VOBABA-216263 format. One record per residue (C-alpha): x, y, z; residue in three letters. Coordinates in steps of 0.2 Angstrom, whole numbers, plus 5000, padded with zeros to 4 digits. Example, Ala and Ser with C-alpha at 12.3 -4.5 7.8 and 13.67 -1.06 7.14 Angstrom:
// residues 2
+------+------+------+---------+
!   px !   py !   pz ! residuo !
+------+------+------+---------+
! 5062 ! 4978 ! 5039 !     ALA !
! 5068 ! 4995 ! 5036 !     SER !
+------+------+------+---------+
***
This chain:
// residues 359
+------+------+------+---------+
!   px !   py !   pz ! residuo !
+------+------+------+---------+
! 4905 ! 4992 ! 4939 !     MET !
! 4903 ! 4987 ! 4921 !     GLU !
! 4917 ! 4980 ! 4910 !     GLU !
! 4914 ! 4984 ! 4892 !     GLU !
! 4899 ! 4996 ! 4895 !     SER !
! 4907 ! 5006 ! 4909 !     GLY !
! 4910 ! 5024 ! 4908 !     THR !
! 4922 ! 5027 ! 4895 !     SER !
! 4930 ! 5044 ! 4890 !     TYR !
! 4928 ! 5052 ! 4873 !     THR !
! 4943 ! 5058 ! 4865 !     GLU !
! 4936 ! 5075 ! 4861 !     ARG !
! 4950 ! 5083 ! 4853 !     ALA !
! 4960 ! 5079 ! 4837 !     SER !
! 4979 ! 5083 ! 4837 !     PRO !
! 4977 ! 5089 ! 4819 !     CYS !
! 4968 ! 5105 ! 4824 !     PHE !
! 4983 ! 5115 ! 4830 !     PRO !
! 4991 ! 5111 ! 4813 !     TYR !
! 4978 ! 5116 ! 4803 !     TYR !
! 4978 ! 5133 ! 4813 !     THR !
! 4997 ! 5135 ! 4810 !     ASP !
! 4995 ! 5133 ! 4792 !     CYS !
! 4980 ! 5145 ! 4790 !     ILE !
! 4990 ! 5158 ! 4800 !     ILE !
! 5005 ! 5156 ! 4789 !     ILE !
! 4995 ! 5158 ! 4774 !     VAL !
! 4987 ! 5174 ! 4780 !     MET !
! 5004 ! 5181 ! 4785 !     ALA !
! 5011 ! 5178 ! 4767 !     LYS !
! 4995 ! 5185 ! 4759 !     MET !
! 4996 ! 5201 ! 4769 !     ILE !
! 5015 ! 5202 ! 4765 !     ASN !
! 5013 ! 5200 ! 4747 !     GLU !
! 4998 ! 5212 ! 4746 !     ASN !
! 4986 ! 5198 ! 4740 !     TRP !
! 4968 ! 5202 ! 4735 !     ASN !
! 4957 ! 5206 ! 4750 !     LYS !
! 4943 ! 5195 ! 4745 !     LYS !
! 4954 ! 5180 ! 4749 !     TRP !
! 4957 ! 5187 ! 4766 !     LEU !
! 4939 ! 5187 ! 4768 !     ILE !
! 4938 ! 5169 ! 4764 !     ILE !
! 4952 ! 5163 ! 4774 !     VAL !
! 4950 ! 5173 ! 4790 !     ALA !
! 4933 ! 5164 ! 4795 !     PRO !
! 4942 ! 5147 ! 4792 !     LEU !
! 4955 ! 5153 ! 4806 !     LEU !
! 4942 ! 5158 ! 4818 !     PHE !
! 4933 ! 5141 ! 4816 !     VAL !
! 4949 ! 5132 ! 4818 !     SER !
! 4953 ! 5141 ! 4833 !     LEU !
! 4936 ! 5138 ! 4841 !     TRP !
! 4936 ! 5119 ! 4838 !     CYS !
! 4953 ! 5118 ! 4846 !     THR !
! 4949 ! 5127 ! 4861 !     VAL !
! 4932 ! 5119 ! 4864 !     SER !
! 4939 ! 5102 ! 4861 !     ASN !
! 4955 ! 5102 ! 4871 !     VAL !
! 4948 ! 5111 ! 4886 !     SER !
! 4932 ! 5100 ! 4888 !     GLY !
! 4930 ! 5084 ! 4898 !     GLY !
! 4939 ! 5075 ! 4911 !     ASN !
! 4951 ! 5066 ! 4899 !     ALA !
! 4960 ! 5080 ! 4892 !     GLN !
! 4974 ! 5080 ! 4878 !     LEU !
! 4991 ! 5084 ! 4883 !     THR !
! 5003 ! 5093 ! 4872 !     SER !
! 5013 ! 5081 ! 4862 !     PRO !
! 5029 ! 5092 ! 4867 !     LYS !
! 5026 ! 5090 ! 4886 !     ASN !
! 5020 ! 5072 ! 4885 !     ALA !
! 5034 ! 5062 ! 4880 !     GLY !
! 5024 ! 5047 ! 4877 !     TYR !
! 5008 ! 5043 ! 4866 !     GLU !
! 4993 ! 5046 ! 4878 !     THR !
! 4977 ! 5055 ! 4875 !     LYS !
! 4975 ! 5060 ! 4894 !     TYR !
! 4979 ! 5074 ! 4906 !     ASP !
! 4986 ! 5059 ! 4918 !     VAL !
! 4990 ! 5071 ! 4932 !     GLY !
! 4971 ! 5074 ! 4935 !     LYS !
! 4966 ! 5055 ! 4932 !     LEU !
! 4960 ! 5046 ! 4948 !     THR !
! 4960 ! 5027 ! 4952 !     PHE !
! 4941 ! 5027 ! 4948 !     GLU !
! 4944 ! 5036 ! 4932 !     ASP !
! 4956 ! 5022 ! 4926 !     ILE !
! 4947 ! 5007 ! 4932 !     THR !
! 4931 ! 5013 ! 4927 !     GLY !
! 4936 ! 5015 ! 4909 !     SER !
! 4941 ! 5001 ! 4897 !     VAL !
! 4949 ! 5013 ! 4885 !     SER !
! 4960 ! 5022 ! 4898 !     ILE !
! 4965 ! 5006 ! 4906 !     LEU !
! 4970 ! 4999 ! 4889 !     ASN !
! 4979 ! 5015 ! 4883 !     ASP !
! 4990 ! 5017 ! 4899 !     LEU !
! 4992 ! 4999 ! 4904 !     PHE !
! 4996 ! 4982 ! 4896 !     SER !
! 4991 ! 4965 ! 4902 !     ILE !
! 5007 ! 4957 ! 4909 !     GLN !
! 5000 ! 4940 ! 4915 !     ALA !
! 4983 ! 4930 ! 4916 !     GLU !
! 4977 ! 4916 ! 4928 !     LYS !
! 4961 ! 4906 ! 4930 !     LYS !
! 4957 ! 4899 ! 4947 !     LEU !
! 4943 ! 4889 ! 4955 !     MET !
! 4940 ! 4893 ! 4974 !     ILE !
! 4926 ! 4885 ! 4983 !     LYS !
! 4916 ! 4883 ! 4967 !     ASP !
! 4919 ! 4900 ! 4961 !     LYS !
! 4927 ! 4903 ! 4943 !     ASP !
! 4940 ! 4917 ! 4944 !     LEU !
! 4950 ! 4926 ! 4931 !     SER !
! 4965 ! 4937 ! 4936 !     LEU !
! 4974 ! 4949 ! 4924 !     SER !
! 4989 ! 4959 ! 4930 !     LEU !
! 4990 ! 4976 ! 4921 !     HIS !
! 5006 ! 4985 ! 4921 !     THR !
! 5010 ! 5003 ! 4916 !     ILE !
! 5015 ! 5005 ! 4898 !     LYS !
! 5026 ! 5022 ! 4899 !     PHE !
! 5041 ! 5025 ! 4910 !     ASN !
! 5036 ! 5043 ! 4912 !     GLU !
! 5020 ! 5038 ! 4921 !     LEU !
! 5030 ! 5031 ! 4935 !     LEU !
! 5033 ! 5050 ! 4941 !     ASN !
! 5014 ! 5052 ! 4945 !     TYR !
! 5008 ! 5047 ! 4962 !     ASP !
! 4990 ! 5047 ! 4957 !     ASN !
! 4993 ! 5032 ! 4945 !     ILE !
! 4996 ! 5014 ! 4952 !     PRO !
! 5011 ! 5006 ! 4943 !     HIS !
! 5001 ! 4990 ! 4943 !     SER !
! 4982 ! 4985 ! 4943 !     ILE !
! 4974 ! 4968 ! 4946 !     ILE !
! 4958 ! 4964 ! 4939 !     THR !
! 4947 ! 4950 ! 4946 !     ILE !
! 4932 ! 4943 ! 4935 !     LYS !
! 4919 ! 4930 ! 4940 !     SER !
! 4903 ! 4928 ! 4930 !     ASN !
! 4896 ! 4946 ! 4928 !     ASN !
! 4905 ! 4955 ! 4943 !     LYS !
! 4923 ! 4962 ! 4942 !     LEU !
! 4935 ! 4971 ! 4954 !     ALA !
! 4951 ! 4980 ! 4952 !     ARG !
! 4965 ! 4983 ! 4964 !     ILE !
! 4978 ! 4996 ! 4963 !     GLY !
! 4995 ! 4989 ! 4969 !     LEU !
! 5006 ! 5000 ! 4979 !     SER !
! 5023 ! 4992 ! 4973 !     GLN !
! 5037 ! 5005 ! 4970 !     TYR !
! 5039 ! 4997 ! 4952 !     GLU !
! 5028 ! 4987 ! 4940 !     PRO !
! 5024 ! 4970 ! 4945 !     ALA !
! 5031 ! 4957 ! 4934 !     LYS !
! 5020 ! 4942 ! 4939 !     GLU !
! 5003 ! 4938 ! 4948 !     LEU !
! 5007 ! 4934 ! 4966 !     SER !
! 4993 ! 4927 ! 4977 !     TYR !
! 4989 ! 4915 ! 4990 !     LYS !
! 4972 ! 4905 ! 4994 !     ILE !
! 4972 ! 4904 ! 5013 !     PRO !
! 4965 ! 4889 ! 5022 !     ASN !
! 4951 ! 4899 ! 5031 !     SER !
! 4935 ! 4895 ! 5036 !     LYS !
! 4927 ! 4910 ! 5025 !     THR !
! 4934 ! 4908 ! 5007 !     PRO !
! 4945 ! 4922 ! 5002 !     VAL !
! 4958 ! 4926 ! 4989 !     LEU !
! 4975 ! 4935 ! 4995 !     ALA !
! 4983 ! 4947 ! 4982 !     ILE !
! 5002 ! 4951 ! 4987 !     GLN !
! 5007 ! 4969 ! 4987 !     ASP !
! 5024 ! 4973 ! 4991 !     THR !
! 5028 ! 4991 ! 4993 !     THR !
! 5047 ! 4989 ! 4993 !     GLY !
! 5049 ! 4995 ! 5010 !     GLY !
! 5058 ! 4987 ! 5024 !     ASN !
! 5045 ! 4989 ! 5038 !     CYS !
! 5037 ! 4975 ! 5046 !     TRP !
! 5020 ! 4979 ! 5039 !     ASN !
! 5026 ! 4984 ! 5021 !     CYS !
! 5023 ! 4967 ! 5013 !     ARG !
! 5004 ! 4967 ! 5012 !     LEU !
! 4990 ! 4955 ! 5006 !     PHE !
! 4973 ! 4962 ! 5000 !     HIS !
! 4960 ! 4951 ! 5006 !     ILE !
! 4946 ! 4948 ! 4993 !     ILE !
! 4930 ! 4941 ! 4999 !     GLY !
! 4923 ! 4926 ! 4990 !     LEU !
! 4908 ! 4922 ! 5000 !     ASP !
! 4891 ! 4927 ! 4992 !     ASP !
! 4888 ! 4942 ! 5004 !     LYS !
! 4905 ! 4950 ! 5001 !     TYR !
! 4910 ! 4943 ! 4984 !     PHE !
! 4925 ! 4951 ! 4976 !     LEU !
! 4925 ! 4965 ! 4989 !     ASN !
! 4943 ! 4971 ! 4994 !     ASN !
! 4940 ! 4968 ! 5013 !     ILE !
! 4956 ! 4974 ! 5021 !     ALA !
! 4975 ! 4972 ! 5020 !     THR !
! 4985 ! 4960 ! 5031 !     VAL !
! 5004 ! 4957 ! 5032 !     THR !
! 5005 ! 4938 ! 5033 !     HIS !
! 4995 ! 4922 ! 5034 !     MET !
! 4998 ! 4905 ! 5043 !     GLY !
! 4992 ! 4893 ! 5056 !     ASP !
! 4999 ! 4902 ! 5071 !     ILE !
! 4988 ! 4893 ! 5084 !     ASP !
! 4990 ! 4876 ! 5075 !     LYS !
! 4971 ! 4873 ! 5075 !     ASP !
! 4972 ! 4869 ! 5056 !     GLY !
! 4966 ! 4886 ! 5049 !     ALA !
! 4976 ! 4900 ! 5043 !     ASP !
! 4976 ! 4915 ! 5053 !     ASP !
! 4977 ! 4933 ! 5046 !     PHE !
! 4991 ! 4943 ! 5054 !     ILE !
! 4999 ! 4960 ! 5055 !     ARG !
! 5014 ! 4966 ! 5067 !     TYR !
! 5012 ! 4978 ! 5082 !     ASP !
! 5024 ! 4990 ! 5076 !     ASP !
! 5023 ! 5003 ! 5088 !     ILE !
! 5041 ! 5001 ! 5094 !     TRP !
! 5048 ! 4996 ! 5076 !     GLU !
! 5060 ! 5011 ! 5078 !     GLY !
! 5067 ! 5004 ! 5094 !     GLY !
! 5062 ! 5018 ! 5105 !     LEU !
! 5078 ! 5027 ! 5099 !     GLY !
! 5088 ! 5013 ! 5108 !     LEU !
! 5088 ! 4997 ! 5097 !     LEU !
! 5092 ! 4994 ! 5078 !     SER !
! 5078 ! 4990 ! 5067 !     HIS !
! 5083 ! 4972 ! 5066 !     ALA !
! 5083 ! 4971 ! 5085 !     ASP !
! 5068 ! 4981 ! 5089 !     SER !
! 5053 ! 4973 ! 5098 !     PRO !
! 5037 ! 4968 ! 5090 !     GLY !
! 5022 ! 4957 ! 5093 !     ALA !
! 5010 ! 4948 ! 5082 !     ILE !
! 4992 ! 4953 ! 5081 !     ILE !
! 4980 ! 4939 ! 5076 !     ILE !
! 4966 ! 4945 ! 5066 !     LEU !
! 4949 ! 4936 ! 5061 !     THR !
! 4938 ! 4938 ! 5047 !     LEU !
! 4919 ! 4943 ! 5052 !     ASN !
! 4905 ! 4951 ! 5044 !     GLU !
! 4917 ! 4958 ! 5029 !     GLY !
! 4929 ! 4965 ! 5041 !     LYS !
! 4945 ! 4960 ! 5048 !     ILE !
! 4948 ! 4964 ! 5066 !     LEU !
! 4960 ! 4959 ! 5080 !     PRO !
! 4955 ! 4943 ! 5089 !     ASP !
! 4965 ! 4942 ! 5104 !     ILE !
! 4953 ! 4934 ! 5116 !     ARG !
! 4951 ! 4918 ! 5105 !     HIS !
! 4970 ! 4916 ! 5104 !     HIS !
! 4975 ! 4918 ! 5123 !     ILE !
! 4984 ! 4901 ! 5125 !     PRO !
! 4995 ! 4907 ! 5110 !     TYR !
! 5000 ! 4923 ! 5118 !     TYR !
! 5002 ! 4914 ! 5135 !     GLN !
! 5014 ! 4903 ! 5128 !     SER !
! 5024 ! 4917 ! 5121 !     GLU !
! 5025 ! 4926 ! 5137 !     ILE !
! 5032 ! 4910 ! 5145 !     LYS !
! 5045 ! 4908 ! 5131 !     ARG !
! 5050 ! 4925 ! 5133 !     LEU !
! 5052 ! 4924 ! 5152 !     THR !
! 5063 ! 4909 ! 5150 !     SER !
! 5074 ! 4917 ! 5138 !     GLU !
! 5076 ! 4933 ! 5149 !     ILE !
! 5080 ! 4923 ! 5164 !     ASN !
! 5094 ! 4913 ! 5155 !     LYS !
! 5104 ! 4930 ! 5150 !     TYR !
! 5119 ! 4931 ! 5161 !     PRO !
! 5121 ! 4944 ! 5175 !     LYS !
! 5138 ! 4950 ! 5168 !     SER !
! 5141 ! 4969 ! 5165 !     ILE !
! 5142 ! 4975 ! 5152 !     PRO !
! 5132 ! 4962 ! 5141 !     PRO !
! 5139 ! 4957 ! 5124 !     GLU !
! 5129 ! 4957 ! 5108 !     LYS !
! 5112 ! 4952 ! 5116 !     THR !
! 5094 ! 4955 ! 5113 !     ARG !
! 5089 ! 4956 ! 5131 !     LEU !
! 5081 ! 4973 ! 5130 !     LEU !
! 5070 ! 4968 ! 5115 !     SER !
! 5065 ! 4953 ! 5123 !     ARG !
! 5059 ! 4963 ! 5139 !     ILE !
! 5050 ! 4975 ! 5128 !     LEU !
! 5042 ! 4962 ! 5118 !     GLU !
! 5035 ! 4953 ! 5133 !     LYS !
! 5028 ! 4970 ! 5138 !     PHE !
! 5019 ! 4972 ! 5121 !     LEU !
! 5011 ! 4955 ! 5123 !     ILE !
! 5003 ! 4960 ! 5140 !     TYR !
! 4998 ! 4976 ! 5131 !     ARG !
! 4988 ! 4965 ! 5118 !     LEU !
! 4979 ! 4955 ! 5131 !     LEU !
! 4973 ! 4971 ! 5139 !     GLY !
! 4983 ! 4968 ! 5155 !     ASP !
! 4996 ! 4983 ! 5155 !     GLU !
! 4996 ! 4982 ! 5174 !     GLU !
! 5003 ! 4965 ! 5175 !     ASN !
! 5014 ! 4970 ! 5159 !     GLY !
! 5022 ! 4985 ! 5169 !     TRP !
! 5025 ! 4973 ! 5185 !     ARG !
! 5034 ! 4960 ! 5174 !     GLU !
! 5043 ! 4974 ! 5165 !     PHE !
! 5050 ! 4982 ! 5181 !     ASN !
! 5056 ! 4965 ! 5187 !     LYS !
! 5064 ! 4961 ! 5170 !     ASP !
! 5072 ! 4978 ! 5167 !     ILE !
! 5083 ! 4977 ! 5183 !     ARG !
! 5091 ! 4961 ! 5177 !     HIS !
! 5108 ! 4968 ! 5182 !     TYR !
! 5102 ! 4974 ! 5199 !     ASP !
! 5105 ! 4993 ! 5195 !     SER !
! 5095 ! 5008 ! 5190 !     ASP !
! 5104 ! 5007 ! 5174 !     TYR !
! 5102 ! 4996 ! 5159 !     PHE !
! 5118 ! 4992 ! 5150 !     TYR !
! 5118 ! 4993 ! 5132 !     LEU !
! 5124 ! 4978 ! 5121 !     ALA !
! 5141 ! 4981 ! 5112 !     GLU !
! 5133 ! 4984 ! 5095 !     SER !
! 5122 ! 4998 ! 5102 !     LEU !
! 5136 ! 5009 ! 5111 !     ARG !
! 5138 ! 5025 ! 5103 !     THR !
! 5148 ! 5040 ! 5108 !     ARG !
! 5155 ! 5031 ! 5123 !     GLY !
! 5138 ! 5028 ! 5131 !     VAL !
! 5137 ! 5010 ! 5137 !     ASP !
! 5121 ! 5012 ! 5149 !     LYS !
! 5105 ! 5021 ! 5150 !     ILE !
! 5095 ! 5026 ! 5165 !     PRO !
! 5079 ! 5014 ! 5167 !     ILE !
! 5069 ! 5030 ! 5171 !     SER !
! 5073 ! 5035 ! 5153 !     ASP !
! 5068 ! 5019 ! 5145 !     ILE !
! 5052 ! 5020 ! 5155 !     ILE !
! 5049 ! 5038 ! 5150 !     HIS !
! 5051 ! 5033 ! 5131 !     ARG !
! 5039 ! 5019 ! 5133 !     MET !
! 5025 ! 5029 ! 5142 !     LYS !
! 5027 ! 5044 ! 5128 !     THR !
! 5025 ! 5031 ! 5115 !     SER !
! 5011 ! 5023 ! 5122 !     LEU !
! 5001 ! 5039 ! 5125 !     GLU !
! 5003 ! 5044 ! 5107 !     GLN !
! 4998 ! 5027 ! 5100 !     ARG !
! 4983 ! 5024 ! 5112 !     GLY !
! 4976 ! 5007 ! 5118 !     SER !
! 4975 ! 4992 ! 5107 !     VAL !
! 4956 ! 4987 ! 5101 !     LYS !
! 4953 ! 4969 ! 5105 !     ASN !
! 4939 ! 4958 ! 5100 !     LYS !
+------+------+------+---------+
***
């Protein structure tokens, strides 16, 4: 992709053409009404034909069409409903017409000079178009350029990024969608090594040194049961961390290199589960969430057999065929649910999602 010499749309139509046409029609009507000399009609009629031809041929041609000023509501030359992300990012003129630079930043990462620019949409009316991002990040380095469309629900006000302490140099551009889901806060991982320089490799949810080895890990959340299986609130729903690794320009799950971390999590959850009282009914606890989270970790390890064995032991915490719901979850007078119902919900969900692909 080129910056200044890249593909640029040509503004094919001039808005003055329709006004010329209107004027000529008015003059001809007046001439006919007042019985002017026919020779003037012979002169004016060809002008009307030429004006109409120019208007139709120019407005209807090309990808970047003029929109009617009456329908546009803002000053733009393009049929924005048909523009693609590639149209916008591949043309300096379109980018400058629809977006303005909100912030700029220069960075040096592993001997790489980077220039970052945040472009935000100029016109409020454009926020109604799903095909146009509200913000775009431009990353330049020497003669290479990359642009990333942000999925934020409103135009970004500042550049937000992180420089992970990873073995392979990358830049992480933050993109908050505005949702409340576990994986709604995203980071676009931009490659900085020579082979994948400025490639938008993948998106992750979080970064941090999870296994305490001195290097940041890339993370997303296993959100298969974010809805709580219809039994738990969003805040109480079970989830597990999926640790990812960067390899050959891809970010993939890397569970087997972090087994000690997952084993320590199983040990922690087992300890918490065993500390819950056996009283019935329980008060506001997250016991069911802990039990399901422990199962999810076994699933990530590829050991569902032991996961089910531990689940069947933990779920009968009250030595009953029912699991008693916490006070905060009791609705319509229901304070317990058959364990068989919980298992059915789990298996149905697992069948729909499929197995976890681990590296």
